[in-house]
PASEBA-1860 file (N, C-alpha, C; in nm, 3 decimals):
! residues 267
1> MADTTVYD> -7.931/0.412/-5.067/-7.922/0.468/-5.200/-7.976/0.350/-5.246 ~ -8.055/0.416/-5.382/-8.130/0.353/-5.474/-8.062/0.233/-5.623 ~ -8.121/0.167/-5.640/-8.010/0.038/-5.701/-8.010/0.122/-5.865 ~ -7.858/0.196/-5.921/-7.821/0.253/-5.946/-7.791/0.137/-6.135 ~ -7.837/0.057/-6.111/-7.840/-0.076/-6.215/-7.917/-0.098/-6.299 ~ -8.058/-0.026/-6.273/-8.176/-0.030/-6.306/-8.222/0.106/-6.386 ~ -8.121/0.149/-6.404/-8.192/0.319/-6.488/-8.050/0.432/-6.472 ~ -8.014/0.522/-6.539/-7.874/0.571/-6.606/-7.946/0.727/-6.503
9> LAPGESPL> -7.846/0.786/-6.422/-7.885/0.934/-6.403/-7.742/1.035/-6.417 ~ -7.777/1.119/-6.541/-7.701/1.189/-6.557/-7.768/1.337/-6.478 ~ -7.705/1.364/-6.373/-7.745/1.484/-6.266/-7.686/1.603/-6.353 ~ -7.762/1.714/-6.366/-7.757/1.882/-6.460/-7.762/1.997/-6.344 ~ -7.700/2.070/-6.391/-7.734/2.164/-6.340/-7.809/2.293/-6.336 ~ -7.970/2.317/-6.357/-8.076/2.355/-6.413/-8.214/2.321/-6.296 ~ -8.292/2.354/-6.313/-8.398/2.324/-6.243/-8.503/2.233/-6.317 ~ -8.461/2.165/-6.465/-8.543/2.080/-6.516/-8.456/1.951/-6.468
17> LVSMPHVG> -8.544/1.822/-6.470/-8.479/1.713/-6.474/-8.625/1.632/-6.564 ~ -8.580/1.529/-6.702/-8.546/1.513/-6.803/-8.594/1.321/-6.735 ~ -8.737/1.275/-6.733/-8.744/1.141/-6.713/-8.784/1.068/-6.845 ~ -8.695/0.962/-6.843/-8.790/0.841/-6.977/-8.771/0.707/-6.940 ~ -8.869/0.692/-6.880/-8.914/0.613/-6.804/-8.983/0.438/-6.864 ~ -8.932/0.482/-7.067/-8.968/0.338/-7.140/-8.896/0.330/-7.230 ~ -8.788/0.433/-7.194/-8.677/0.369/-7.350/-8.591/0.221/-7.323 ~ -8.620/0.161/-7.240/-8.484/0.075/-7.133/-8.582/-0.050/-7.229
25> TGIPSDLA> -8.429/-0.159/-7.293/-8.473/-0.276/-7.393/-8.477/-0.440/-7.311 ~ -8.380/-0.390/-7.234/-8.324/-0.527/-7.117/-8.448/-0.605/-7.072 ~ -8.426/-0.706/-7.085/-8.554/-0.810/-7.040/-8.413/-0.937/-6.950 ~ -8.464/-0.967/-6.817/-8.376/-1.015/-6.785/-8.364/-1.215/-6.803 ~ -8.248/-1.276/-6.830/-8.256/-1.366/-6.856/-8.370/-1.504/-6.843 ~ -8.391/-1.534/-6.722/-8.519/-1.573/-6.649/-8.631/-1.513/-6.705 ~ -8.672/-1.403/-6.776/-8.780/-1.405/-6.809/-8.819/-1.377/-6.965 ~ -8.669/-1.403/-6.992/-8.680/-1.339/-7.166/-8.729/-1.521/-7.277
33> GRLTTQAS> -8.737/-1.629/-7.166/-8.783/-1.765/-7.216/-8.938/-1.753/-7.221 ~ -8.970/-1.680/-7.131/-9.152/-1.659/-7.114/-9.240/-1.637/-7.214 ~ -9.181/-1.520/-7.259/-9.199/-1.396/-7.345/-9.265/-1.493/-7.461 ~ -9.334/-1.430/-7.545/-9.363/-1.505/-7.672/-9.249/-1.378/-7.790 ~ -9.280/-1.503/-7.901/-9.201/-1.414/-8.056/-9.230/-1.279/-8.035 ~ -9.368/-1.231/-8.091/-9.362/-1.120/-8.066/-9.336/-1.014/-7.964 ~ -9.370/-1.040/-7.891/-9.360/-0.940/-7.744/-9.151/-0.934/-7.727 ~ -9.109/-1.053/-7.757/-8.958/-1.010/-7.746/-8.907/-0.942/-7.842
41> VLPDTDWH> -9.013/-0.876/-7.930/-8.924/-0.771/-8.069/-8.956/-0.601/-7.967 ~ -9.037/-0.683/-7.850/-9.090/-0.476/-7.744/-9.125/-0.432/-7.804 ~ -9.226/-0.449/-7.926/-9.298/-0.294/-7.968/-9.334/-0.260/-7.923 ~ -9.354/-0.210/-7.810/-9.383/-0.066/-7.727/-9.325/-0.026/-7.622 ~ -9.186/-0.044/-7.685/-9.048/0.074/-7.613/-9.070/0.255/-7.669 ~ -9.044/0.298/-7.602/-9.057/0.385/-7.638/-8.851/0.465/-7.726 ~ -8.919/0.362/-7.881/-8.776/0.363/-7.959/-8.690/0.514/-7.967 ~ -8.592/0.525/-7.944/-8.525/0.616/-8.008/-8.523/0.723/-7.914
49> LDRLYNFL> -8.578/0.739/-7.804/-8.602/0.857/-7.744/-8.505/0.921/-7.714 ~ -8.397/0.834/-7.685/-8.308/0.905/-7.626/-8.205/1.044/-7.734 ~ -8.223/0.941/-7.790/-8.108/0.978/-7.931/-8.188/1.111/-7.994 ~ -8.324/1.057/-7.984/-8.445/1.212/-8.045/-8.313/1.319/-7.966 ~ -8.376/1.348/-7.793/-8.332/1.393/-7.728/-8.154/1.415/-7.707 ~ -8.090/1.435/-7.777/-7.980/1.405/-7.780/-7.916/1.543/-7.751 ~ -7.952/1.640/-7.761/-7.947/1.759/-7.694/-7.932/1.830/-7.548 ~ -7.994/1.737/-7.527/-8.027/1.747/-7.394/-7.867/1.770/-7.269
57> GDLNVSVI> -7.782/1.715/-7.300/-7.649/1.788/-7.210/-7.621/1.903/-7.263 ~ -7.645/2.004/-7.384/-7.614/2.125/-7.391/-7.660/2.171/-7.309 ~ -7.788/2.144/-7.211/-7.928/2.197/-7.193/-7.837/2.210/-7.041 ~ -7.786/2.082/-7.001/-7.712/2.080/-6.854/-7.864/2.083/-6.793 ~ -7.939/2.007/-6.811/-8.068/1.928/-6.744/-8.017/1.842/-6.714 ~ -8.069/1.723/-6.541/-8.082/1.573/-6.528/-8.144/1.498/-6.617 ~ -8.092/1.444/-6.697/-8.192/1.341/-6.688/-8.211/1.189/-6.636 ~ -8.305/1.078/-6.658/-8.291/0.937/-6.595/-8.377/0.876/-6.673
65> KARYSRYV> -8.272/0.776/-6.686/-8.326/0.653/-6.808/-8.331/0.559/-6.777 ~ -8.469/0.483/-6.761/-8.489/0.298/-6.746/-8.387/0.302/-6.835 ~ -8.356/0.159/-6.799/-8.241/0.015/-6.856/-8.353/-0.093/-6.901 ~ -8.429/-0.110/-6.846/-8.536/-0.236/-6.867/-8.679/-0.225/-6.985 ~ -8.733/-0.304/-7.003/-8.868/-0.265/-7.049/-8.953/-0.246/-6.946 ~ -9.009/-0.198/-7.033/-9.177/-0.120/-6.949/-9.238/-0.263/-6.943 ~ -9.174/-0.420/-7.008/-9.277/-0.560/-7.050/-9.204/-0.598/-6.883 ~ -9.105/-0.609/-6.830/-9.071/-0.621/-6.697/-9.133/-0.529/-6.571
73> IDLNRRAD> -9.143/-0.393/-6.649/-9.210/-0.312/-6.514/-9.237/-0.180/-6.558 ~ -9.370/-0.133/-6.594/-9.364/0.025/-6.644/-9.401/0.087/-6.527 ~ -9.300/0.166/-6.547/-9.204/0.260/-6.457/-9.352/0.401/-6.453 ~ -9.446/0.387/-6.577/-9.506/0.490/-6.562/-9.671/0.475/-6.495 ~ -9.673/0.376/-6.425/-9.759/0.328/-6.336/-9.782/0.324/-6.161 ~ -9.895/0.308/-6.109/-9.870/0.337/-5.962/-9.854/0.223/-5.902 ~ -9.801/0.178/-5.802/-9.769/0.047/-5.793/-9.871/-0.026/-5.681 ~ -9.942/0.110/-5.643/-10.094/0.016/-5.582/-10.217/-0.029/-5.695
81> GLSLYPGQ> -10.147/0.012/-5.812/-10.279/-0.088/-5.951/-10.397/-0.007/-5.975 ~ -10.371/0.149/-5.901/-10.500/0.216/-5.917/-10.492/0.261/-6.095 ~ -10.583/0.254/-6.157/-10.624/0.295/-6.301/-10.579/0.447/-6.329 ~ -10.499/0.474/-6.432/-10.434/0.636/-6.438/-10.648/0.669/-6.504 ~ -10.650/0.571/-6.593/-10.779/0.602/-6.673/-10.915/0.532/-6.668 ~ -10.952/0.523/-6.555/-11.095/0.439/-6.524/-11.212/0.464/-6.666 ~ -11.231/0.304/-6.658/-11.328/0.259/-6.792/-11.272/0.327/-6.901 ~ -11.076/0.316/-6.909/-11.068/0.323/-7.022/-10.956/0.166/-7.068
89> SVTDICPL> -10.902/0.137/-7.160/-10.845/-0.003/-7.195/-10.673/0.114/-7.149 ~ -10.588/-0.019/-7.106/-10.480/0.060/-6.996/-10.382/-0.080/-7.003 ~ -10.253/-0.054/-6.968/-10.168/-0.181/-6.926/-10.153/-0.195/-6.796 ~ -10.140/-0.323/-6.748/-10.096/-0.313/-6.553/-9.952/-0.265/-6.590 ~ -9.889/-0.280/-6.454/-9.724/-0.322/-6.384/-9.686/-0.356/-6.450 ~ -9.712/-0.429/-6.453/-9.651/-0.569/-6.515/-9.735/-0.625/-6.618 ~ -9.731/-0.601/-6.734/-9.843/-0.607/-6.828/-9.812/-0.727/-6.886 ~ -9.955/-0.770/-6.928/-10.015/-0.945/-6.980/-9.994/-0.934/-7.095
97> TGFSGEPL> -10.063/-0.791/-7.149/-10.106/-0.794/-7.275/-10.054/-0.668/-7.367 ~ -9.978/-0.643/-7.479/-9.943/-0.554/-7.552/-10.049/-0.458/-7.613 ~ -10.006/-0.303/-7.656/-10.098/-0.278/-7.706/-10.199/-0.266/-7.827 ~ -10.136/-0.408/-7.823/-10.246/-0.447/-7.950/-10.290/-0.588/-7.943 ~ -10.339/-0.588/-7.832/-10.397/-0.687/-7.725/-10.351/-0.813/-7.702 ~ -10.236/-0.831/-7.778/-10.171/-1.006/-7.772/-10.087/-1.000/-7.620 ~ -10.142/-1.122/-7.638/-10.047/-1.159/-7.522/-9.896/-1.148/-7.503 ~ -9.851/-1.126/-7.420/-9.686/-1.094/-7.407/-9.648/-1.249/-7.355
105> YLPGQEPE> -9.671/-1.355/-7.275/-9.635/-1.418/-7.229/-9.726/-1.553/-7.279 ~ -9.581/-1.692/-7.279/-9.661/-1.816/-7.326/-9.742/-1.879/-7.250 ~ -9.809/-1.984/-7.257/-9.978/-2.009/-7.194/-9.895/-2.061/-7.043 ~ -9.958/-2.005/-6.945/-9.904/-2.027/-6.798/-9.769/-1.974/-6.780 ~ -9.699/-1.893/-6.824/-9.583/-1.784/-6.778/-9.594/-1.701/-6.715 ~ -9.718/-1.632/-6.729/-9.775/-1.533/-6.696/-9.714/-1.467/-6.508 ~ -9.665/-1.344/-6.496/-9.600/-1.362/-6.364/-9.757/-1.352/-6.269 ~ -9.716/-1.455/-6.140/-9.856/-1.364/-5.996/-9.776/-1.287/-5.926
113> EAEVSGRI> -9.879/-1.310/-5.830/-9.875/-1.144/-5.789/-9.756/-1.143/-5.644 ~ -9.666/-1.273/-5.600/-9.521/-1.284/-5.570/-9.442/-1.199/-5.649 ~ -9.435/-1.223/-5.818/-9.376/-1.226/-5.872/-9.333/-1.031/-5.939 ~ -9.472/-0.999/-5.926/-9.508/-0.871/-5.950/-9.468/-0.786/-5.848 ~ -9.471/-0.849/-5.688/-9.391/-0.734/-5.627/-9.281/-0.752/-5.626 ~ -9.212/-0.850/-5.671/-9.081/-0.846/-5.640/-9.013/-0.747/-5.726 ~ -9.072/-0.737/-5.824/-9.040/-0.654/-5.985/-9.094/-0.502/-5.931 ~ -9.172/-0.486/-5.860/-9.215/-0.313/-5.772/-9.036/-0.302/-5.715
121> EQFWQPYH> -9.039/-0.436/-5.650/-8.955/-0.360/-5.526/-8.782/-0.379/-5.599 ~ -8.781/-0.439/-5.723/-8.638/-0.437/-5.768/-8.604/-0.311/-5.846 ~ -8.697/-0.301/-5.975/-8.701/-0.235/-6.078/-8.775/-0.136/-6.047 ~ -8.918/-0.096/-6.003/-8.994/0.039/-5.992/-8.947/0.117/-5.892 ~ -8.936/0.074/-5.769/-8.885/0.189/-5.693/-8.759/0.228/-5.637 ~ -8.658/0.166/-5.729/-8.514/0.295/-5.749/-8.515/0.381/-5.816 ~ -8.608/0.357/-5.923/-8.652/0.477/-6.010/-8.706/0.615/-5.963 ~ -8.827/0.563/-5.890/-8.903/0.609/-5.804/-8.839/0.706/-5.680
129> SCLQEELA> -8.801/0.606/-5.640/-8.650/0.672/-5.519/-8.569/0.741/-5.601 ~ -8.530/0.810/-5.691/-8.384/0.810/-5.760/-8.480/0.974/-5.843 ~ -8.604/0.948/-5.857/-8.717/1.063/-5.954/-8.691/1.173/-5.807 ~ -8.762/1.124/-5.720/-8.780/1.220/-5.561/-8.694/1.228/-5.485 ~ -8.571/1.152/-5.517/-8.427/1.256/-5.443/-8.387/1.339/-5.532 ~ -8.390/1.365/-5.711/-8.326/1.434/-5.761/-8.368/1.551/-5.776 ~ -8.574/1.504/-5.761/-8.670/1.696/-5.740/-8.624/1.761/-5.630 ~ -8.566/1.647/-5.500/-8.580/1.708/-5.417/-8.421/1.832/-5.406
137> RIKEKFGY> -8.340/1.783/-5.450/-8.203/1.829/-5.464/-8.186/1.924/-5.557 ~ -8.301/1.950/-5.682/-8.330/2.050/-5.788/-8.376/2.173/-5.664 ~ -8.453/2.175/-5.613/-8.572/2.187/-5.551/-8.496/2.338/-5.440 ~ -8.440/2.220/-5.334/-8.332/2.254/-5.265/-8.284/2.415/-5.341 ~ -8.175/2.380/-5.466/-8.045/2.463/-5.487/-8.174/2.563/-5.528 ~ -8.275/2.545/-5.639/-8.368/2.651/-5.716/-8.463/2.709/-5.612 ~ -8.537/2.593/-5.581/-8.672/2.682/-5.490/-8.768/2.590/-5.568 ~ -8.771/2.587/-5.669/-8.808/2.489/-5.722/-8.800/2.391/-5.850
145> AVLWDAHS> -8.827/2.288/-5.912/-8.860/2.201/-6.004/-8.912/2.155/-6.133 ~ -8.901/2.163/-6.230/-8.992/2.089/-6.329/-8.945/1.966/-6.360 ~ -9.039/1.835/-6.355/-8.977/1.728/-6.453/-9.071/1.737/-6.522 ~ -8.990/1.706/-6.669/-9.052/1.679/-6.800/-9.045/1.528/-6.832 ~ -9.119/1.446/-6.781/-9.198/1.297/-6.838/-9.164/1.291/-6.990 ~ -9.051/1.227/-7.088/-9.034/1.207/-7.168/-9.075/1.035/-7.244 ~ -9.190/1.074/-7.372/-9.234/0.937/-7.400/-9.268/0.936/-7.531 ~ -9.299/0.842/-7.605/-9.302/0.846/-7.786/-9.416/0.699/-7.804
153> IRSEVPRF> -9.503/0.679/-7.862/-9.586/0.627/-7.909/-9.651/0.592/-8.045 ~ -9.676/0.471/-8.118/-9.681/0.446/-8.200/-9.856/0.538/-8.228 ~ -9.842/0.604/-8.364/-9.936/0.768/-8.402/-10.102/0.669/-8.421 ~ -10.106/0.545/-8.407/-10.207/0.443/-8.419/-10.227/0.353/-8.325 ~ -10.291/0.361/-8.232/-10.307/0.233/-8.182/-10.493/0.218/-8.102 ~ -10.559/0.160/-8.177/-10.653/0.188/-8.181/-10.672/0.125/-8.052 ~ -10.663/0.003/-7.959/-10.681/0.010/-7.802/-10.703/0.112/-7.778 ~ -10.633/0.227/-7.748/-10.638/0.304/-7.668/-10.709/0.473/-7.712
161> FPGKLPDL> -10.694/0.460/-7.866/-10.760/0.589/-7.889/-10.805/0.564/-8.039 ~ -10.917/0.611/-8.072/-10.964/0.609/-8.223/-10.866/0.687/-8.306 ~ -10.818/0.658/-8.449/-10.776/0.752/-8.550/-10.601/0.770/-8.540 ~ -10.585/0.893/-8.594/-10.429/0.925/-8.556/-10.424/1.025/-8.450 ~ -10.251/0.996/-8.354/-10.288/1.080/-8.221/-10.195/1.160/-8.309 ~ -10.239/1.327/-8.256/-10.191/1.459/-8.274/-10.035/1.406/-8.283 ~ -9.974/1.468/-8.310/-9.764/1.477/-8.342/-9.744/1.478/-8.152 ~ -9.765/1.620/-8.076/-9.744/1.631/-7.982/-9.819/1.621/-7.847
169> NFGSGDGT> -9.817/1.525/-7.755/-9.911/1.512/-7.627/-9.930/1.577/-7.525 ~ -9.922/1.706/-7.467/-9.888/1.709/-7.385/-10.032/1.680/-7.238 ~ -9.933/1.634/-7.127/-10.027/1.598/-7.048/-10.009/1.697/-6.886 ~ -10.061/1.736/-6.845/-10.055/1.774/-6.706/-10.157/1.712/-6.596 ~ -10.179/1.629/-6.643/-10.332/1.572/-6.499/-10.427/1.676/-6.498 ~ -10.508/1.716/-6.644/-10.623/1.857/-6.688/-10.550/1.975/-6.559 ~ -10.429/1.970/-6.541/-10.384/2.089/-6.525/-10.359/2.114/-6.338 ~ -10.352/1.996/-6.301/-10.339/1.977/-6.174/-10.199/1.928/-6.096
177> SCAPSLTE> -10.117/1.914/-6.203/-9.925/1.875/-6.199/-9.852/1.983/-6.242 ~ -9.915/2.096/-6.321/-9.792/2.179/-6.320/-9.892/2.302/-6.326 ~ -9.823/2.447/-6.305/-9.894/2.546/-6.316/-9.944/2.619/-6.510 ~ -10.049/2.615/-6.482/-10.132/2.654/-6.620/-9.966/2.718/-6.681 ~ -9.966/2.879/-6.649/-9.838/2.941/-6.775/-9.704/2.849/-6.796 ~ -9.681/2.755/-6.752/-9.578/2.681/-6.791/-9.619/2.588/-6.970 ~ -9.798/2.554/-6.916/-9.866/2.457/-7.039/-9.866/2.554/-7.152 ~ -9.912/2.671/-7.115/-9.940/2.826/-7.217/-9.844/2.812/-7.303
185> KLQQVAAA> -9.673/2.822/-7.262/-9.583/2.845/-7.307/-9.539/2.791/-7.412 ~ -9.607/2.661/-7.359/-9.548/2.521/-7.392/-9.639/2.544/-7.564 ~ -9.723/2.502/-7.493/-9.817/2.544/-7.624/-9.828/2.666/-7.776 ~ -9.743/2.764/-7.700/-9.749/2.864/-7.788/-9.582/2.879/-7.906 ~ -9.512/2.791/-7.789/-9.350/2.766/-7.864/-9.403/2.684/-8.041 ~ -9.533/2.517/-7.942/-9.567/2.419/-8.080/-9.660/2.496/-8.164 ~ -9.718/2.630/-8.156/-9.782/2.656/-8.247/-9.721/2.739/-8.371 ~ -9.578/2.770/-8.289/-9.493/2.826/-8.413/-9.478/2.743/-8.519
193> FPAVSQVL> -9.450/2.622/-8.486/-9.449/2.515/-8.601/-9.606/2.461/-8.657 ~ -9.630/2.540/-8.694/-9.802/2.494/-8.784/-9.787/2.331/-8.846 ~ -9.698/2.306/-8.903/-9.707/2.154/-8.947/-9.715/2.017/-8.873 ~ -9.665/2.093/-8.782/-9.684/1.986/-8.590/-9.821/1.973/-8.520 ~ -9.923/1.922/-8.493/-10.021/1.895/-8.420/-9.995/1.920/-8.296 ~ -10.077/1.956/-8.147/-10.092/1.946/-8.043/-10.223/1.908/-7.977 ~ -10.200/1.840/-7.859/-10.285/1.888/-7.804/-10.253/1.870/-7.662 ~ -10.345/1.945/-7.592/-10.305/1.964/-7.406/-10.369/1.883/-7.366
201> NGRFKGGA> -10.372/1.753/-7.251/-10.442/1.641/-7.172/-10.534/1.621/-7.317 ~ -10.553/1.538/-7.331/-10.650/1.476/-7.455/-10.617/1.329/-7.442 ~ -10.614/1.250/-7.516/-10.613/1.071/-7.448/-10.487/1.113/-7.326 ~ -10.396/1.157/-7.372/-10.263/1.127/-7.283/-10.261/1.244/-7.191 ~ -10.326/1.238/-7.060/-10.317/1.376/-6.940/-10.220/1.340/-6.889 ~ -10.079/1.247/-6.897/-10.029/1.198/-6.779/-10.011/1.126/-6.716 ~ -9.893/1.003/-6.647/-9.917/0.882/-6.624/-9.918/0.903/-6.442 ~ -9.841/0.788/-6.426/-9.783/0.751/-6.292/-9.694/0.928/-6.231
209> ITRLYGHP> -9.600/0.900/-6.306/-9.457/1.031/-6.277/-9.548/1.137/-6.296 ~ -9.595/1.185/-6.363/-9.649/1.310/-6.374/-9.717/1.349/-6.244 ~ -9.844/1.262/-6.244/-9.950/1.311/-6.122/-9.902/1.273/-5.988 ~ -9.785/1.138/-5.957/-9.744/1.150/-5.839/-9.658/1.276/-5.765 ~ -9.570/1.303/-5.859/-9.432/1.425/-5.845/-9.495/1.568/-5.897 ~ -9.592/1.592/-5.940/-9.643/1.721/-6.005/-9.728/1.780/-5.915 ~ -9.677/1.869/-5.802/-9.724/1.932/-5.720/-9.730/2.084/-5.704 ~ -9.772/2.157/-5.738/-9.753/2.255/-5.821/-9.772/2.363/-5.682
217> EENIHALQ> -9.852/2.363/-5.543/-9.799/2.403/-5.453/-9.715/2.387/-5.359 ~ -9.639/2.339/-5.410/-9.529/2.274/-5.344/-9.358/2.328/-5.429 ~ -9.441/2.375/-5.540/-9.294/2.454/-5.653/-9.233/2.282/-5.695 ~ -9.313/2.225/-5.730/-9.214/2.071/-5.799/-9.380/2.110/-5.902 ~ -9.348/2.105/-6.034/-9.417/2.124/-6.167/-9.393/1.994/-6.267 ~ -9.461/1.853/-6.302/-9.430/1.831/-6.394/-9.545/1.809/-6.505 ~ -9.494/1.786/-6.612/-9.573/1.702/-6.757/-9.530/1.653/-6.793 ~ -9.618/1.558/-6.872/-9.573/1.491/-7.016/-9.586/1.499/-7.116
225> LELSQSTY> -9.501/1.436/-7.202/-9.482/1.488/-7.362/-9.526/1.353/-7.430 ~ -9.605/1.280/-7.438/-9.657/1.188/-7.517/-9.637/1.286/-7.706 ~ -9.516/1.202/-7.770/-9.468/1.200/-7.860/-9.515/1.097/-7.998 ~ -9.579/1.149/-8.120/-9.653/1.046/-8.210/-9.466/0.983/-8.225 ~ -9.422/0.837/-8.256/-9.326/0.798/-8.344/-9.331/0.853/-8.490 ~ -9.406/0.860/-8.530/-9.423/0.895/-8.668/-9.374/0.997/-8.742 ~ -9.354/1.114/-8.570/-9.256/1.226/-8.616/-9.073/1.185/-8.653 ~ -9.033/1.090/-8.594/-8.958/1.090/-8.621/-8.809/0.924/-8.646
233> MDESPPFT> -8.970/0.818/-8.682/-8.897/0.670/-8.699/-9.005/0.630/-8.803 ~ -8.965/0.476/-8.813/-9.107/0.419/-8.835/-9.108/0.322/-8.752 ~ -9.288/0.300/-8.777/-9.337/0.261/-8.687/-9.331/0.162/-8.677 ~ -9.291/0.057/-8.738/-9.302/-0.128/-8.747/-9.148/-0.165/-8.748 ~ -9.151/-0.247/-8.712/-9.044/-0.344/-8.707/-8.935/-0.321/-8.832 ~ -8.797/-0.329/-8.819/-8.684/-0.298/-8.703/-8.733/-0.167/-8.626 ~ -8.819/-0.057/-8.634/-8.811/0.025/-8.641/-8.687/0.124/-8.623 ~ -8.715/0.167/-8.739/-8.553/0.236/-8.786/-8.552/0.408/-8.783
241> FREELADS> -8.499/0.432/-8.688/-8.478/0.614/-8.663/-8.446/0.651/-8.781 ~ -8.508/0.726/-8.836/-8.557/0.851/-8.909/-8.451/0.979/-8.917 ~ -8.321/0.970/-8.965/-8.281/1.079/-8.926/-8.362/1.225/-8.980 ~ -8.369/1.173/-9.093/-8.419/1.298/-9.186/-8.580/1.369/-9.124 ~ -8.622/1.269/-9.061/-8.697/1.303/-8.953/-8.705/1.390/-8.816 ~ -8.602/1.330/-8.801/-8.555/1.388/-8.630/-8.501/1.545/-8.665 ~ -8.415/1.541/-8.774/-8.410/1.685/-8.768/-8.518/1.779/-8.805 ~ -8.607/1.703/-8.847/-8.717/1.846/-8.822/-8.822/1.810/-8.718
249> IRPLLRDL> -8.784/1.748/-8.631/-8.857/1.757/-8.490/-8.797/1.802/-8.410 ~ -8.648/1.780/-8.415/-8.572/1.861/-8.284/-8.599/2.009/-8.284 ~ -8.579/2.102/-8.375/-8.587/2.229/-8.368/-8.702/2.254/-8.245 ~ -8.819/2.184/-8.235/-8.948/2.223/-8.191/-8.904/2.161/-8.075 ~ -8.864/2.055/-8.039/-8.825/1.967/-7.919/-8.723/2.096/-7.803 ~ -8.626/2.119/-7.917/-8.507/2.204/-7.837/-8.578/2.329/-7.782 ~ -8.668/2.437/-7.828/-8.737/2.518/-7.789/-8.841/2.481/-7.700 ~ -8.912/2.408/-7.690/-8.976/2.333/-7.585/-8.916/2.337/-7.468
257> LNTALMWT> -8.808/2.246/-7.433/-8.673/2.208/-7.348/-8.680/2.353/-7.291 ~ -8.624/2.414/-7.363/-8.566/2.521/-7.352/-8.609/2.628/-7.257 ~ -8.755/2.647/-7.351/-8.892/2.685/-7.268/-8.945/2.645/-7.098 ~ -8.908/2.504/-7.110/-8.943/2.523/-6.974/-8.840/2.480/-6.885 ~ -8.724/2.514/-6.924/-8.569/2.545/-6.904/-8.562/2.740/-6.818 ~ -8.607/2.761/-6.948/-8.593/2.932/-6.881/-8.750/2.941/-6.762 ~ -8.864/2.923/-6.799/-8.939/2.905/-6.733/-8.956/2.925/-6.551 ~ -9.026/2.998/-6.459/-9.026/2.979/-6.346/-9.192/2.989/-6.313
265> PDD> -9.157/2.960/-6.178/-9.362/3.027/-6.112/-9.318/3.123/-6.081 ~ -9.296/3.234/-6.125/-9.342/3.367/-6.115/-9.395/3.456/-6.262 ~ -9.344/3.339/-6.350/-9.449/3.415/-6.483/-9.585/3.375/-6.505
END
């Protein structure tokens, strides 16, 4: 059985599983003293994403959330280190630099290969085992499963993309991780909110989770939504949640999740 101390799972009774691999803020005590002052603020967290998606319980969907920071282990990277975006700037499974390019560790305190392997075993594998088990359970019950990988990021990160990011960034591995009929429906829903910008398979096409588990030919459909944090929070410390902004974007998010929930492979 997977180690549930590294994640929280709330099983639902629907075909939809929502994954939040970057909401965790936990830092093991033996690691905390090795991080820089700037890194200890955890600026690259998917801040408050679970609070933003506070309606998921009403939808009876399964939800898995990481407890530990992406600085401990990035659950949305491949364990074998293969780059998701060849030729572009990316961070590793145990990142050494933050999104702004700054070092995360004090000099000489970076993890060595054995430590990285240990973190993969302790933190990465349990989360991914849980994803696999929950998707298998859902598929067995409903004949198919939909995985929604929920993320957020600062709207401007020059290291990764020029200018300002669209509000909604859907990723389906360039159409390989889920049926086109699902992304088409989601884009149609988003289009009903003209004040919100969107793109499909732009800078973010889906990370390891989307691409590892999205197999439409096996009736498992996965997609990622990378949400611009400017839509619901302050993007600089102390990263304050803005309820008035959240109230504006939540109706769209609810409609999107409902659409994914009601969609079937026969659509």
